C-alpha positions as CSV (number, residue, x, y, z in Angstrom):
1,Y,-138.5,-164.4,-65.3
2,V,-135.2,-162.5,-65.0
3,P,-133.9,-161.3,-68.4
4,W,-130.1,-161.6,-67.7
5,V,-130.6,-165.1,-66.3
6,A,-132.5,-166.1,-69.4
7,A,-129.7,-164.7,-71.6
8,K,-127.0,-166.6,-69.6
9,V,-128.9,-169.9,-69.8
10,F,-129.2,-169.4,-73.6
11,Y,-125.5,-168.7,-74.1
12,D,-124.5,-171.6,-71.9
13,S,-126.7,-173.9,-74.0
14,I,-125.2,-172.6,-77.2
15,I,-121.6,-173.2,-76.2
16,T,-122.4,-176.6,-74.7
17,P,-122.5,-179.5,-77.2
18,P,-124.4,-180.9,-79.0
19,V,-125.6,-178.3,-81.6
20,K,-129.1,-177.1,-80.8
21,I,-131.6,-177.3,-83.7
22,A,-134.4,-175.2,-82.1
23,L,-135.3,-173.3,-78.9
24,F,-138.3,-173.8,-76.7
25,G,-138.9,-170.6,-74.7
26,P,-138.5,-168.1,-73.1
27,L,-141.9,-168.2,-71.3
28,T,-142.3,-164.5,-70.7
29,S,-142.3,-161.4,-73.0
30,I,-139.7,-159.6,-70.8
31,C,-137.2,-162.4,-71.2
32,S,-138.0,-162.9,-74.9
33,E,-137.0,-159.2,-75.5
34,I,-133.4,-160.3,-74.6
35,V,-133.2,-163.9,-75.9
36,V,-135.2,-163.9,-79.1
37,P,-133.0,-161.4,-80.9
38,L,-130.0,-163.6,-80.2
39,T,-131.5,-166.6,-81.9
40,K,-131.3,-164.7,-85.2
41,S,-127.5,-164.8,-85.0
42,Y,-127.6,-168.6,-84.6
43,N,-130.3,-169.4,-87.2
44,L,-132.5,-171.0,-84.5
45,V,-136.3,-171.3,-84.6
46,S,-137.7,-170.5,-81.2
47,I,-141.2,-171.2,-79.9
48,S,-142.7,-169.8,-76.7
49,S,-145.8,-170.9,-74.8
50,G,-146.3,-167.7,-72.8
51,V,-145.5,-164.7,-75.0
52,T,-148.6,-162.6,-75.6
53,S,-147.1,-159.3,-76.9
54,V,-147.8,-158.6,-80.6
55,K,-144.4,-156.9,-80.7
56,F,-142.7,-160.3,-81.3
57,I,-144.8,-160.9,-84.4
58,N,-142.7,-158.4,-86.3
59,Q,-140.9,-160.7,-88.7
60,E,-138.2,-158.2,-89.5
61,L,-137.1,-158.0,-85.9
62,Y,-137.9,-161.5,-84.9
63,P,-138.0,-163.6,-88.1
64,Y,-137.6,-167.1,-86.4
65,F,-140.0,-166.7,-83.5
66,F,-143.3,-168.4,-82.9
67,T,-145.7,-168.2,-79.9
68,A,-148.1,-170.9,-78.8
69,D,-150.1,-168.4,-76.8
70,A,-152.6,-166.0,-78.3
71,T,-151.4,-162.5,-79.0
72,E,-153.2,-159.3,-80.0
73,H,-152.7,-160.2,-83.6
74,T,-155.0,-163.2,-83.2
75,I,-157.1,-161.9,-80.2
76,G,-157.7,-158.5,-81.9
77,P,-160.4,-159.8,-84.3
78,A,-162.2,-161.5,-81.3
79,R,-162.2,-158.1,-79.5
80,I,-163.7,-156.4,-82.5
81,S,-166.4,-159.1,-82.8
82,L,-167.3,-158.7,-79.2
83,M,-167.6,-154.9,-79.5
84,K,-169.8,-155.3,-82.5
85,S,-172.0,-157.8,-80.8
86,F,-173.1,-155.0,-78.4
87,N,-173.2,-152.4,-81.2
88,W,-170.2,-150.5,-79.8
89,T,-168.6,-148.9,-82.8
90,K,-166.8,-145.9,-81.2
91,I,-163.8,-146.8,-79.1
92,I,-161.1,-145.0,-77.1
93,I,-157.8,-146.7,-76.4
94,L,-155.8,-145.8,-73.3
95,N,-152.5,-147.5,-72.9
96,Y,-149.5,-147.5,-70.6
97,A,-146.4,-146.0,-72.4
98,D,-144.3,-149.2,-72.5
99,N,-143.1,-150.9,-75.7
100,L,-145.0,-154.2,-74.9
101,F,-148.3,-152.5,-74.2
102,T,-147.9,-149.8,-76.9
103,S,-147.4,-152.5,-79.6
104,N,-150.7,-154.2,-78.4
105,A,-152.5,-150.8,-78.5
106,D,-151.2,-150.0,-81.9
107,Q,-152.3,-153.4,-83.2
108,L,-155.9,-152.9,-81.9
109,S,-155.9,-149.4,-83.2
110,Y,-154.9,-150.7,-86.7
111,L,-157.8,-153.3,-86.6
112,I,-160.3,-150.7,-85.6
113,K,-159.3,-148.2,-88.3
114,K,-159.3,-151.1,-90.8
115,D,-162.9,-151.9,-90.1
116,P,-165.3,-149.6,-92.0
117,N,-168.0,-150.1,-89.3
118,M,-165.7,-149.1,-86.4
119,K,-164.3,-145.7,-85.4
120,L,-161.4,-145.0,-83.1
121,I,-162.2,-141.7,-81.3
122,T,-158.6,-141.3,-80.0
123,S,-155.7,-143.3,-78.7
124,L,-154.0,-141.9,-75.5
125,S,-151.0,-143.1,-73.6
126,F,-149.8,-142.3,-70.0
127,T,-146.7,-142.9,-67.9
128,T,-147.2,-142.2,-64.2
129,S,-150.8,-140.9,-64.0
130,A,-153.7,-141.3,-66.3
131,R,-155.8,-138.4,-64.8
132,T,-155.3,-136.0,-67.7
133,Q,-156.1,-138.6,-70.3
134,L,-159.1,-139.8,-68.4
135,Q,-160.3,-136.2,-68.2
136,T,-160.0,-135.9,-71.9
137,I,-162.0,-139.2,-72.4
138,K,-164.7,-137.9,-70.1
139,E,-165.0,-134.6,-72.0
140,S,-165.3,-136.5,-75.3
141,N,-168.5,-138.3,-74.0
142,S,-167.0,-141.6,-75.1
143,K,-168.1,-144.5,-72.9
144,I,-166.2,-147.6,-74.3
145,I,-162.7,-147.5,-73.0
146,Y,-160.0,-150.1,-73.9
147,L,-157.3,-150.0,-71.2
148,V,-154.0,-151.6,-72.2
149,A,-151.8,-151.7,-69.2
150,P,-150.2,-153.9,-66.5
151,E,-152.1,-154.7,-63.3
152,N,-150.5,-152.0,-61.2
153,E,-151.2,-149.3,-63.7
154,C,-154.7,-150.5,-64.3
155,V,-155.5,-150.1,-60.5
156,K,-154.0,-146.6,-60.5
157,A,-156.1,-145.7,-63.6
158,F,-159.3,-147.1,-62.1
159,C,-158.6,-145.0,-58.9
160,E,-158.2,-141.8,-61.0
161,A,-161.4,-142.7,-62.9
162,K,-163.3,-143.0,-59.6
163,R,-162.1,-139.5,-58.6
164,L,-163.5,-138.2,-61.9
165,D,-166.9,-140.0,-61.3
166,M,-166.3,-142.3,-64.3
167,D,-167.9,-145.3,-62.5
168,G,-171.4,-144.9,-63.8
169,P,-173.3,-147.6,-65.7
170,E,-172.7,-145.8,-68.9
171,Y,-169.0,-146.6,-68.9
172,V,-167.7,-150.0,-70.1
173,W,-164.0,-151.0,-69.7
174,F,-162.0,-153.6,-71.6
175,V,-158.7,-154.8,-70.1
176,I,-156.1,-157.4,-71.3
177,F,-155.6,-160.7,-69.6
178,L,-156.8,-159.7,-66.1
179,S,-158.7,-162.9,-65.7
180,V,-157.5,-164.1,-62.3
181,N,-160.1,-163.2,-59.6
182,K,-158.9,-160.8,-56.9
183,W,-155.9,-159.8,-58.9
184,W,-156.4,-156.2,-57.8
185,K,-155.7,-156.9,-54.1
186,R,-151.9,-157.4,-54.7
187,A,-151.8,-154.5,-57.1
188,M,-153.4,-152.1,-54.6
189,I,-150.8,-153.1,-52.0
190,D,-147.9,-152.7,-54.5
191,T,-149.1,-149.2,-55.7
192,G,-150.5,-147.9,-52.4
193,V,-153.4,-146.1,-54.3
194,N,-155.5,-143.7,-52.4
195,C,-158.7,-145.6,-53.0
196,T,-160.6,-148.3,-51.2
197,E,-161.3,-151.7,-52.7
198,Q,-164.9,-150.8,-52.9
199,E,-164.1,-147.7,-54.9
200,I,-161.9,-149.6,-57.3
201,L,-164.5,-152.2,-57.8
202,S,-167.2,-149.6,-58.5
203,V,-165.2,-148.6,-61.6
204,M,-164.1,-152.1,-62.7
205,N,-167.5,-153.7,-62.2
206,G,-168.6,-155.1,-65.5
207,Y,-165.2,-155.0,-67.3
208,F,-164.6,-157.4,-70.2
209,T,-161.5,-159.4,-71.0
210,L,-160.4,-162.3,-73.1
211,S,-158.4,-165.2,-71.9
212,D,-157.0,-168.5,-73.3
213,I,-159.1,-171.6,-72.9
214,E,-156.3,-173.6,-71.5
215,L,-158.0,-176.9,-71.4
216,G,-159.7,-178.0,-74.7
217,I,-163.1,-179.6,-74.9
218,N,-162.3,-181.9,-77.8
219,N,-161.5,-185.5,-76.6
220,R,-159.6,-186.3,-79.8
221,T,-156.1,-184.8,-79.5
222,I,-152.8,-185.3,-81.2
223,S,-151.4,-187.1,-78.2
224,E,-154.3,-189.6,-78.2
225,M,-155.1,-188.5,-74.7
226,T,-158.2,-186.7,-73.6
227,P,-157.6,-183.4,-71.7
228,T,-158.7,-185.2,-68.5
229,Q,-156.2,-188.0,-69.1
230,Y,-153.5,-185.5,-69.7
231,L,-154.2,-183.8,-66.4
232,K,-153.8,-187.1,-64.6
233,E,-150.6,-187.9,-66.3
234,F,-149.3,-184.4,-65.5
235,E,-150.0,-184.8,-61.8
236,K,-148.4,-188.2,-61.8
237,F,-145.3,-186.9,-63.6
238,S,-144.8,-183.6,-61.7
239,G,-146.5,-184.2,-58.4
240,I,-148.1,-180.8,-58.8
241,P,-151.9,-180.3,-58.8
242,A,-152.7,-179.9,-62.5
243,L,-155.5,-177.5,-62.0
244,R,-153.4,-175.0,-59.9
245,N,-152.2,-173.4,-63.1
246,L,-153.3,-174.7,-66.5
247,H,-150.7,-172.8,-68.5
248,H,-148.7,-176.0,-68.8
249,T,-151.2,-177.2,-71.4
250,N,-149.9,-174.4,-73.8
251,S,-146.3,-175.6,-73.2
252,Y,-147.3,-179.2,-73.9
253,D,-148.9,-178.3,-77.2
254,A,-146.0,-176.0,-78.2
255,I,-143.6,-178.9,-77.8
256,W,-145.9,-181.1,-79.9
257,A,-146.0,-178.4,-82.6
258,L,-142.2,-178.2,-82.6
259,A,-141.8,-182.0,-82.6
260,L,-144.2,-182.4,-85.5
261,A,-142.4,-179.6,-87.5
262,L,-139.0,-181.2,-86.9
263,N,-140.3,-184.7,-88.0
264,R,-141.8,-183.3,-91.2
265,S,-138.6,-181.3,-91.8
266,E,-136.5,-184.4,-91.5
267,V,-138.5,-186.2,-94.2
268,I,-138.3,-183.2,-96.6
269,L,-134.6,-182.7,-96.0
270,R,-133.9,-186.4,-96.8
271,N,-136.2,-186.6,-99.8
272,E,-135.6,-183.2,-101.4
273,H,-132.3,-181.9,-100.2
274,N,-130.2,-185.0,-99.5
275,T,-129.4,-183.9,-95.9
276,S,-130.9,-184.2,-92.4
277,L,-131.4,-182.3,-89.2
278,A,-128.2,-183.9,-87.9
279,Q,-126.3,-181.8,-90.4
280,F,-127.6,-178.5,-88.9
281,T,-125.1,-175.9,-87.9
282,Y,-125.6,-172.3,-86.6
283,T,-124.8,-171.0,-90.1
284,N,-127.1,-173.4,-92.0
285,N,-129.9,-171.3,-93.4
286,Q,-131.4,-174.0,-95.7
287,I,-132.4,-176.3,-92.9
288,L,-133.7,-173.3,-90.9
289,Q,-136.1,-172.3,-93.7
290,V,-137.5,-175.8,-94.0
291,I,-138.2,-175.9,-90.3
292,L,-139.8,-172.4,-90.4
293,H,-142.1,-173.5,-93.3
294,Q,-143.2,-176.7,-91.6
295,L,-143.9,-175.0,-88.3
296,Q,-146.0,-172.4,-90.1
297,Q,-148.1,-175.3,-91.7
298,I,-148.8,-177.1,-88.4
299,K,-152.4,-177.7,-87.6
300,F,-153.7,-180.1,-85.0
301,T,-155.9,-180.4,-81.9
302,G,-154.0,-180.3,-78.6
303,V,-155.0,-180.6,-75.0
304,S,-155.4,-176.8,-74.9
305,G,-157.5,-176.7,-78.0
306,P,-157.0,-176.1,-81.7
307,T,-153.4,-175.3,-82.6
308,R,-152.3,-173.5,-85.7
309,F,-150.4,-170.3,-86.6
310,I,-151.1,-167.2,-88.5
311,N,-148.1,-164.9,-88.9
312,R,-146.4,-167.2,-86.4
313,S,-148.9,-166.3,-83.7
314,R,-151.2,-169.0,-82.5
315,V,-154.9,-169.0,-83.3
316,K,-156.9,-170.6,-80.5
317,D,-160.2,-170.7,-78.7
318,L,-160.7,-167.8,-76.2
319,A,-162.9,-167.4,-73.2
320,I,-164.9,-164.1,-72.9
321,L,-164.9,-163.0,-69.3
322,Q,-166.7,-160.3,-67.2
323,L,-165.9,-159.1,-63.7
324,Q,-169.2,-159.1,-61.8
325,V,-169.7,-157.5,-58.4
326,K,-173.0,-158.4,-56.8
327,G,-173.6,-156.9,-53.4
328,N,-170.4,-156.5,-51.3
329,I,-166.8,-156.6,-52.4
330,N,-166.4,-160.2,-51.2
331,S,-169.0,-161.4,-53.8
332,S,-166.9,-160.2,-56.8
333,E,-166.0,-162.9,-59.4
334,I,-164.9,-163.2,-62.9
335,V,-167.5,-165.1,-64.9
336,R,-167.2,-166.7,-68.3
337,I,-170.0,-165.3,-70.4
338,G,-169.0,-166.8,-73.8
339,I,-166.3,-168.2,-76.0
340,F,-164.7,-167.2,-79.3
341,S,-164.2,-170.2,-81.6
342,A,-161.0,-170.0,-83.6
343,D,-162.1,-172.5,-86.2
344,A,-165.5,-170.9,-86.7
345,N,-164.2,-167.4,-86.2
346,Q,-167.3,-166.4,-84.3
347,I,-168.5,-165.4,-80.8
348,E,-171.0,-167.4,-78.8
349,L,-172.4,-165.4,-75.8
350,D,-174.7,-166.5,-73.0
351,Q,-176.7,-163.3,-72.6
352,S,-178.3,-164.6,-69.3
353,K,-174.8,-164.5,-67.6
354,I,-174.0,-160.9,-68.6
355,N,-174.4,-158.4,-65.8
356,W,-175.0,-154.7,-66.7
357,K,-174.5,-152.2,-63.9
358,G,-177.4,-150.1,-65.0
359,G,-179.6,-153.0,-66.3
360,F,-179.1,-151.9,-69.9
361,I,-176.4,-152.1,-72.6
362,P,-174.8,-148.6,-72.7
363,A,-174.2,-146.7,-75.9
364,S,-170.6,-146.3,-77.2
365,Q,-170.9,-142.5,-77.2
366,V,-173.4,-139.9,-76.0
367,N,-174.1,-137.5,-78.9
368,F,-175.6,-134.1,-78.5
369,K,-177.7,-132.7,-81.3
370,I,-178.9,-129.1,-81.4
371,I,-182.4,-128.8,-82.9
372,A,-183.6,-125.4,-83.8
373,R,-187.3,-124.9,-83.0
374,R,-188.9,-122.7,-85.7
375,I,-192.3,-121.2,-86.2
376,S,-194.2,-121.1,-89.4
377,M,-194.6,-118.0,-91.4
378,P,-198.4,-117.8,-91.0
379,I,-198.0,-117.8,-87.2
380,F,-195.3,-115.1,-87.4
381,I,-197.5,-112.9,-89.6
382,A,-200.5,-113.3,-87.3
383,F,-198.7,-112.4,-84.1
384,S,-196.8,-109.6,-85.9
385,A,-200.1,-108.2,-87.0
386,V,-201.4,-108.3,-83.4
387,S,-198.2,-106.6,-82.2
388,T,-198.5,-103.9,-84.9
389,C,-202.1,-103.2,-83.7
390,G,-200.8,-102.9,-80.2
391,V,-198.1,-100.5,-81.4
392,L,-200.6,-98.4,-83.3
393,L,-202.9,-98.3,-80.3
394,A,-200.0,-97.2,-78.0
395,V,-198.9,-94.5,-80.5
396,A,-202.5,-93.2,-80.7
397,S,-202.7,-93.1,-76.9
398,L,-199.4,-91.3,-76.7
399,I,-200.5,-88.6,-79.2
400,I,-203.7,-88.1,-77.3
401,N,-201.8,-87.9,-74.0
402,I,-199.4,-85.3,-75.4
403,N,-202.1,-83.1,-77.1
404,K,-204.5,-83.2,-74.1
405,R,-201.8,-82.9,-71.4
406,E,-203.4,-79.7,-70.1
407,S,-206.7,-81.3,-69.7
408,R,-207.7,-81.6,-66.0
409,I,-208.3,-85.4,-66.1
410,I,-205.1,-86.2,-68.0
411,R,-203.1,-83.9,-65.7
412,M,-204.4,-85.8,-62.7
413,S,-203.2,-89.1,-64.3
414,S,-199.6,-87.9,-64.5
415,P,-199.1,-87.4,-68.3
416,N,-195.3,-87.7,-68.1
417,I,-195.5,-91.1,-66.4
418,N,-198.1,-92.1,-69.0
419,N,-195.7,-91.2,-71.8
420,I,-193.0,-93.4,-70.3
421,F,-195.6,-96.3,-69.8
422,L,-196.7,-96.0,-73.5
423,M,-193.2,-95.9,-74.8
424,G,-192.5,-99.1,-72.9
425,C,-195.6,-100.7,-74.4
426,I,-194.4,-99.8,-77.9
427,I,-191.0,-101.3,-77.3
428,C,-192.5,-104.5,-75.8
429,Y,-194.8,-104.9,-78.8
430,T,-191.8,-104.5,-81.1
431,S,-189.9,-107.2,-79.2
432,A,-192.6,-109.7,-80.2
433,V,-191.7,-109.1,-83.8
434,T,-187.9,-109.5,-83.1
435,F,-188.5,-112.8,-81.3
436,G,-190.6,-114.0,-84.2
437,L,-187.8,-113.1,-86.6
438,G,-185.3,-115.1,-84.4
439,A,-187.6,-118.2,-84.7
440,L,-187.8,-118.2,-88.5
441,D,-185.6,-120.2,-90.8
442,V,-184.0,-116.9,-92.0
443,A,-182.8,-116.0,-88.5
444,Y,-179.2,-117.0,-89.3
445,K,-179.2,-114.3,-92.0
446,L,-180.3,-111.6,-89.5
447,P,-177.8,-111.9,-86.6
448,F,-178.9,-108.5,-85.2
449,T,-182.2,-110.1,-84.1
450,C,-180.4,-111.8,-81.2
451,I,-179.4,-108.4,-79.8
452,L,-182.8,-106.8,-80.4
453,Q,-184.6,-109.6,-78.6
454,V,-182.7,-109.0,-75.4
455,W,-182.7,-105.2,-75.4
456,T,-186.2,-104.5,-76.6
457,L,-187.9,-106.7,-74.1
458,A,-185.7,-105.7,-71.2
459,I,-186.0,-101.9,-71.9
460,G,-189.7,-102.1,-72.6
461,F,-190.5,-104.1,-69.5
462,S,-188.4,-101.8,-67.3
463,L,-190.2,-98.7,-68.6
464,I,-193.6,-100.2,-68.0
465,L,-192.9,-101.5,-64.6
466,G,-191.0,-98.4,-63.6
467,S,-193.8,-96.1,-64.6
468,L,-196.4,-98.2,-62.7
469,I,-194.3,-98.1,-59.6
470,A,-193.8,-94.3,-60.0
471,K,-197.5,-93.7,-60.3
472,T,-198.2,-95.9,-57.3
473,W,-195.7,-94.0,-55.3
474,R,-197.3,-90.7,-56.3
475,I,-200.7,-91.8,-55.2
476,Y,-199.2,-93.0,-51.9
477,K,-197.6,-89.6,-51.3
478,V,-200.8,-87.7,-52.2
479,L,-202.9,-89.7,-49.8
480,T,-200.3,-89.7,-46.9
481,N,-199.1,-86.1,-47.1
482,G,-200.9,-84.7,-44.1
483,A,-203.8,-85.4,-41.8
484,K,-206.2,-83.1,-43.6
485,M,-207.3,-83.6,-47.2
486,R,-206.0,-80.7,-49.3
487,M,-205.0,-80.0,-52.9
488,V,-201.4,-81.0,-53.5
489,N,-199.4,-80.1,-56.6
490,Y,-196.8,-82.9,-56.6
491,K,-194.3,-82.1,-59.3
492,H,-193.0,-85.0,-61.3
493,V,-189.4,-83.8,-60.8
494,R,-189.8,-83.9,-57.0
495,L,-191.5,-87.4,-57.4
496,S,-188.5,-88.6,-59.4
497,A,-186.1,-87.3,-56.8
498,E,-187.9,-89.1,-54.0
499,L,-188.1,-92.3,-55.9
């Protein structure tokens, strides 16, 4: 687990006789970053049982490397199939800015873009805090988020998501290899996040992940032992409970793959090249190429399941898991809800085991569509005609009010206020026409109607209501202007000043 220690062990092995033909290991990606490039200088095939980063499948940088664990190169198609099974076609990727995780995110991004039925909304990366990126995701209305990050960074991202209220049932999270129950407890201690476990779980609840099926279900294996018999032999040999950590099944099958490839290579070298593995040196490229070719052709059933390689990455059965929180935080568990069969290249889901936070399968994105409500031309013409009649009636009343303003009855009704009232009526009736124009299909060609709608109705209503209040105030002053009833000539100018 310490890179410099792994490099020292490798060099010690190289300089110590006899000549090594192949390398088993390192177990982790972080150690492989140091050791695997060194094997290129010694023409050594290396096979690991624990490397999951797709970075090591780059044959230009790591031409002699194989992994017996599933990488994003082989898991990616399973992830795409799982998303499609729920009709999730619009995805956002959020990854931690580290070479190992960025390469996984890039591989998934490539697979999504390659599929004509999938759409990658965006791919974002973060270093210390994911708050800004999560805010962008929230504003995009995308609900399916693929988080590619180590445990500690996942916990910090989930805490930030809680602060942004991204814990609703409409959000679905995908994570990588977080398949051990209660993994977040240690990560919360390490990071010291300002969130409670309940808050973290409210966001994580329902996340999906894929994990190796580390113990096969087929009783016919290459070793002629059933998986159950293998576990018994492992405990007898190591003295360690076999079920404590089943990753040793990958190691067992990786060694089998390497042994089978070396056996086949020996036969080919003797029959076709008149040499053998015993003649291998660190400069012998011919023997190296034979071993590489034979390892690439390996296909058998091991104790961890089907074993074969595509682009030097193992293709194997995968478990589809979901984190489910039912009730309090102590009831959280990671449940297997299905499997991905490598040989059949298909997903089998047990729908009865899937738990949806809101009781429904959320959509991959909330789309907003603006629908313009229009009125038909006959309705517009009818109401415009009624409005025109109102305008004509108001104009006629205005003309009468002006011409007969000296008449005793009209003078008593405050003709000036009447004029204001009638002007307001004319403008309001006109606004009905402008609103009708705004609701027609031709409204986009008449942008001035938007302005007219606001001003005509506001001005017209203000004039009508203002004149009515003024007339009411005049009557009030007339009736309350002294104890005795007497004739009062209340000028409109004075009335306006008092108002």
